[in-house]
C-alpha positions in Angstrom: 0.0 0.0 0.0 1.4 3.5 -0.9 2.6 5.6 1.9 0.7 8.9 2.3 3.4 11.6 2.2 3.9 15.3 1.7 6.5 16.9 -0.5 7.9 20.3 0.4 7.6 22.9 -2.4 11.0 23.4 -4.1 10.4 27.1 -3.9 11.1 27.0 -0.2 14.7 26.0 -0.9 15.6 28.7 -3.3 18.7 30.9 -2.6 19.6 29.2 0.6 22.4 30.9 2.5 25.8 29.2 2.0 24.3 26.4 -0.1 25.3 25.9 -3.7 24.6 22.2 -4.3 21.9 21.2 -6.9 19.3 18.7 -5.6 19.4 15.1 -6.8 16.6 12.6 -6.2 16.1 8.9 -6.0 12.6 7.6 -6.7 11.2 4.2 -5.8 13.9 2.7 -3.6 12.9 -0.9 -3.0 10.3 -0.9 -0.3 9.8 2.8 -0.6 8.0 3.0 -3.8 6.2 6.4 -4.3 8.7 8.2 -2.0 11.4 10.5 -3.3 14.7 10.8 -1.4 16.9 13.9 -1.8 20.7 13.8 -1.7 23.8 15.8 -2.6 26.4 14.1 -4.7 29.5 16.2 -5.5 33.1 15.5 -6.4 34.9 13.0 -8.7 33.0 9.8 -9.3 36.0 7.5 -8.5 37.2 9.3 -5.4 36.8 8.1 -1.8 33.3 8.8 -0.6 32.5 10.9 2.4 29.0 9.9 3.3 27.5 12.7 5.5 24.5 11.7 7.6 22.4 14.2 9.4 20.3 13.8 12.5 17.3 15.4 14.3 15.8 17.8 13.1 18.3 18.8 10.4 19.1 17.9 6.8 22.1 17.9 4.5 22.3 21.7 4.8 24.0 21.0 8.2 27.2 19.9 6.3 27.6 23.1 4.3 30.7 24.2 6.3 32.4 20.8 6.0 31.6 19.8 2.4 33.8 22.4 0.7 36.8 21.2 2.7 36.2 17.6 1.7 35.6 18.6 -1.9 38.8 20.7 -2.0 40.6 17.6 -0.7 39.5 15.7 -3.8 36.8 13.6 -2.1 33.4 12.7 -3.3 30.7 14.0 -0.9 27.3 12.3 -0.7 24.7 13.6 1.8 21.2 12.3 1.8 18.1 13.6 3.7 16.3 10.9 5.6 12.7 10.6 4.8 10.7 13.1 6.8 13.6 15.7 6.6 15.0 18.2 4.3 14.0 17.9 0.6 13.0 14.2 1.0 9.4 13.2 1.1 7.6 13.3 4.5 5.2 10.5 5.4 2.3 12.0 7.2 1.6 9.3 9.9 3.9 9.4 12.9 3.8 5.6 13.2 5.5 5.2 9.8 8.8 6.3 11.3 10.4 3.3 12.9 14.0 2.3 13.4 13.7 -0.2 10.6 12.0 2.3 8.3 14.9 4.6 8.5 17.7 2.0 8.6 16.4 0.1 5.6 16.0 3.3 3.6 19.7 4.1 4.3 20.8 0.6 3.2 18.8 0.9 0.0 20.3 4.3 -0.7 23.9 2.9 -0.3 23.0 0.1 -2.6 21.3 2.3 -5.2 24.4 4.5 -5.5 26.7 1.5 -5.0 28.9 3.5 -2.7 32.4 2.1 -2.0 35.4 3.2 0.0 33.1 5.1 2.4 34.2 7.3 5.2 31.1 7.8 7.4 30.7 11.3 8.6 28.0 11.1 11.3 26.3 13.0 14.1 23.2 12.3 16.2 20.8 9.9 14.3 23.3 9.9 11.4 25.5 8.0 13.7 22.9 5.8 15.4 21.9 4.5 11.9 25.2 5.0 10.0 27.3 3.1 12.6 25.2 0.0 11.9 26.0 -0.1 8.1 29.1 -2.3 8.5 26.9 -5.2 9.7 25.7 -5.5 6.1 28.6 -3.9 4.2 31.9 -4.2 6.1 33.8 -4.1 2.8 32.3 -0.7 1.9 33.5 1.1 5.1 37.0 2.5 5.2 36.8 5.4 7.7 34.8 7.2 10.4 34.4 10.8 11.4 32.1 10.8 14.5 30.6 13.9 16.1 28.1 14.0 19.0 26.2 10.7 18.5 25.7 7.4 20.3 25.2 3.7 19.8 21.5 2.9 20.4 22.3 -0.2 22.5 19.3 -0.1 24.8 20.4 2.2 27.5 19.5 5.9 28.0 22.2 8.4 27.1 21.3 10.3 30.3 19.0 12.8 31.9 19.7 15.4 29.1 18.3 13.0 26.5 15.3 12.2 28.6 14.5 15.9 29.0 14.9 16.4 25.2 12.7 13.5 24.4 9.9 14.6 26.8 10.1 18.1 25.4 9.5 16.9 21.8 6.6 14.8 23.0 5.1 17.9 24.5 5.9 20.0 21.4 4.4 18.3 18.3 5.0 21.5 16.2 8.7 21.9 17.1 10.1 25.3 16.1 13.2 24.0 14.3 14.8 27.3 13.6 14.4 28.4 17.3 16.0 25.1 18.4 19.0 25.7 16.1 19.4 29.2 17.3 19.6 28.1 20.9 22.2 25.4 20.1 24.3 27.5 17.6 23.8 31.2 18.5 26.1 32.3 15.7 23.6 31.3 13.0 22.0 34.2 11.2 18.4 34.6 10.2 19.0 33.3 6.7 20.6 30.1 8.0 17.8 29.6 10.5 15.3 30.0 7.7 17.1 27.2 5.8 16.5 24.8 8.7 12.8 25.8 8.8 12.4 25.5 5.0 11.5 21.8 4.9 8.5 22.3 7.3 5.7 24.6 6.1 3.6 23.5 9.0 3.2 20.8 11.7 1.8 18.2 9.2 5.3 18.0 7.7 7.0 17.3 11.1 6.0 13.7 11.8 9.6 12.6 11.3 10.8 15.3 13.7 8.3 14.2 16.3 9.3 10.5 16.1 13.1 10.4 16.1 13.5 11.1 19.9 10.9 8.5 20.9 12.4 5.7 18.9 15.9 6.0 20.2 16.6 2.5 21.6 16.8 3.3 25.3 15.6 -0.1 26.4 17.1 -3.5 25.4 13.8 -4.6 24.0 13.4 -1.7 21.6 13.9 -2.0 17.9 17.5 -1.3 16.9 19.0 -2.2 20.3 20.3 -5.6 19.3 21.5 -4.3 15.9 23.4 -1.5 17.6 25.0 -3.9 20.1 26.3 -6.0 17.2 27.5 -2.8 15.5 29.4 -1.7 18.5 31.1 -5.0 18.7 32.1 -4.8 15.0 33.6 -1.3 15.5 35.4 -2.5 18.6 36.7 -5.8 17.3 36.8 -5.7 13.5 37.2 -2.2 12.3 40.7 -1.5 10.9 40.1 1.8 9.1 40.9 5.4 9.9 38.9 7.3 12.5 38.6 10.8 13.9 36.3 12.2 16.6 35.1 15.7 17.4 33.1 16.6 20.5 30.9 19.6 21.0 31.6 20.1 24.7 28.4 22.2 25.3 26.0 19.5 24.2 23.6 18.6 27.1 22.3 15.5 25.3 25.2 13.6 23.6 28.1 15.4 25.1 31.6 14.5 26.4 30.5 11.6 28.6 28.5 9.9 25.9 31.2 10.5 23.3 33.9 8.9 25.5 31.8 5.8 25.6 31.5 5.8 21.8 35.2 6.3 21.5 35.8 3.3 23.7 33.9 1.2 21.2 35.9 2.4 18.1 39.0 0.4 17.6 42.0 2.6 17.4 40.1 5.9 17.7 42.6 8.6 18.6 42.2 11.4 21.2 39.2 13.5 20.1 39.2 17.1 19.0 37.3 18.9 21.8 35.4 22.0 20.8 34.8 24.0 23.9 32.3 26.4 22.3 30.4 23.9 20.2 27.0 22.4 21.1 25.1 19.4 19.8 25.3 20.4 16.1 29.0 20.2 15.8 28.9 20.7 12.0 28.0 24.3 12.6 31.6 24.6 13.8 32.6 22.1 11.1 35.2 23.7 8.9 38.1 23.2 11.4 36.8 19.8 12.2 36.9 18.7 8.5 40.4 20.2 8.1 41.7 18.5 11.2 40.3 15.1 10.1 41.9 15.4 6.6 45.2 16.5 8.1 45.2 13.6 10.6 44.6 11.2 7.8 47.1 12.7 5.5 44.5 13.4 2.8 
């Protein structure tokens, strides 16, 4: 049965501040027929892939400060919008958005583009989902750049996360621009408008409402066992390059959570700690991208 979904008018994405990347779309991913997924794909076709995965409640625009650095370094940058976010279609029913709905769409996306030699660039849900990719495709993954994220292994990240989840439950029409302004006060009005652009009204925000409540905070929740297996893979089998940057002002997935993530990444070096940065580390992302490439000799 087709999924009832909304599509944000393209006019809302015209002349976005700091954004020069033309939209690309995939229609009819297996299991997602009738839905259109937006992504950015820039750089040489045969170059190493930097797969940039956003989280809640953002979209590929979040990577605009990092992507030019990767591209100047000769990399191919691919950045999709999860369904419910950005320029991708937005199923209307809250219940559509499950762990498996999002993870399977990411798997189908990687298959559709046949991505190889992938460095995962992840934050928030981009990490929760992206860090599980090696369970299906270990041969595709060659590196990791991790920013404030977590493995969804069935435990709560802490009181900060619980407060955030409860706030979203009480706020079904979340003001995305205001949230971004609180976390990254240096954003200007045009940048905040770009974060609001995907959501003309509350009907478009089912995905935003659902992400916090489906975080696997109990061992019985969907995704918890998958995440536990993924954490073991990163700890025991990963042999690629890694880099970590921590936004130290993040009250949800901050230093304590990130040190636990680091302990699960085999060979992960001492992290870059950004004293002024909050949850959305990419908004301080240019020096992060440069430091990662320098550390890797790229």
